[in-house]
C-alpha positions as CSV (number, residue, x, y, z in Angstrom):
1,M,0.0,-0.1,-0.2
2,H,1.1,3.2,-0.8
3,R,2.4,5.7,1.8
4,N,0.6,9.3,1.7
5,K,3.7,11.3,2.2
6,T,1.7,14.8,2.7
7,V,0.7,13.7,6.8
8,P,2.7,15.9,8.5
9,Q,5.3,13.8,10.6
10,T,5.0,16.1,13.2
11,D,1.8,15.4,13.8
12,E,2.5,11.6,13.6
13,L,5.3,12.3,16.3
14,G,2.5,14.8,18.4
15,L,0.2,12.0,18.3
16,A,3.1,9.4,19.8
17,A,4.3,11.9,22.6
18,R,0.7,11.8,23.6
19,M,-0.1,8.5,23.4
20,E,3.0,8.1,25.5
21,D,1.7,10.5,28.0
22,R,-1.4,9.0,28.5
23,I,0.2,5.8,28.7
24,E,2.4,7.1,32.0
25,A,-0.6,8.8,33.3
26,F,-2.3,5.7,33.3
27,A,0.3,3.7,34.9
28,C,-0.2,6.3,37.6
29,A,-4.1,6.5,38.3
30,E,-5.0,4.0,40.9
31,A,-9.2,4.7,39.7
32,E,-8.4,3.9,35.4
33,N,-8.4,0.9,34.4
34,L,-7.5,-0.6,30.7
35,R,-10.8,0.4,29.3
36,H,-10.0,4.4,30.0
37,L,-6.6,4.1,28.4
38,E,-8.3,2.5,25.6
39,D,-10.4,4.9,25.0
40,Q,-8.0,8.0,25.2
41,L,-5.9,6.3,22.4
42,A,-8.8,5.7,20.4
43,A,-9.6,9.2,20.4
44,E,-6.1,10.4,19.5
45,G,-5.9,8.0,16.5
46,R,-9.1,8.6,15.4
47,E,-8.5,12.3,15.5
48,L,-5.4,11.2,13.4
49,L,-7.5,9.8,10.7
50,R,-10.0,12.4,10.7
51,Q,-6.6,14.6,9.8
52,A,-5.4,12.5,7.0
53,A,-9.3,12.3,5.4
54,E,-9.9,15.5,5.1
55,L,-6.5,16.5,4.1
56,G,-7.3,13.5,1.4
57,A,-10.5,15.0,0.4
58,Q,-9.1,18.2,0.1
59,K,-6.4,17.3,-2.4
60,K,-9.0,15.6,-4.4
61,A,-11.0,18.4,-4.4
62,E,-7.9,20.7,-5.8
63,A,-7.4,17.9,-8.1
64,T,-10.6,17.9,-9.9
65,P,-11.6,21.3,-11.8
66,P,-14.9,22.8,-11.3
67,R,-17.3,22.1,-13.7
68,C,-20.5,23.5,-15.0
69,P,-23.3,21.2,-13.3
70,Y,-25.8,21.5,-16.5
71,C,-23.4,21.4,-19.6
72,Q,-20.3,20.1,-17.3
73,R,-18.1,22.6,-19.3
74,A,-14.8,23.6,-17.6
75,L,-15.9,26.8,-15.5
76,T,-13.2,30.0,-16.1
77,R,-14.2,32.4,-13.5
78,L,-13.5,31.4,-10.2
79,S,-14.6,32.7,-6.8
80,A,-12.4,31.1,-3.6
81,G,-14.3,30.4,0.0
82,H,-16.9,27.6,-0.2
83,E,-16.7,24.9,2.0
84,R,-19.1,22.0,2.8
85,T,-18.4,19.6,5.3
86,F,-19.2,16.3,5.7
87,V,-19.3,13.6,8.7
88,T,-17.2,10.6,7.8
89,G,-16.6,7.4,10.3
90,F,-13.8,9.8,11.7
91,G,-15.5,12.3,12.2
92,E,-16.2,16.0,10.5
93,I,-14.3,17.1,7.7
94,T,-14.4,20.4,5.6
95,V,-13.1,20.4,2.2
96,R,-13.0,24.6,0.6
97,R,-13.3,24.6,-3.2
98,T,-13.2,27.4,-5.7
99,R,-16.4,28.0,-7.3
100,I,-18.1,30.7,-10.0
101,S,-20.6,32.8,-8.3
102,R,-23.3,32.8,-10.5
103,R,-27.2,32.1,-9.9
104,R,-28.9,29.3,-11.6
105,S,-30.9,31.3,-14.2
106,T,-27.6,32.5,-15.3
107,W,-26.1,29.4,-15.5
108,L,-28.6,28.3,-18.2
109,R,-28.8,31.1,-19.9
110,L,-24.8,30.5,-20.4
111,C,-25.3,26.6,-20.8
112,L,-28.0,27.0,-23.5
113,S,-26.8,29.6,-25.8
């Protein structure tokens, strides 16, 4: 399996350090059992997976050129700042896209001409 090099190595090191801290805290906490440690480690792992899913979705969006929703031609006049949030198995991710800013009536008139 190809490993994506774009996931920042510092996040991985940060995750490893946070997990090590959790393990040390767990070892010192008399009131916690193994289930507490499992839950904490799973939450840390899910966050890393959520960040990786968000990064992958963003790269896919950037690699896909914006197209007219009616005629599917490539768009030429674009505006930035459009984002959409999705719920994934790892949590919510947000993808930012560049879009053309026109109303539907303008789309239809341009596509039908």
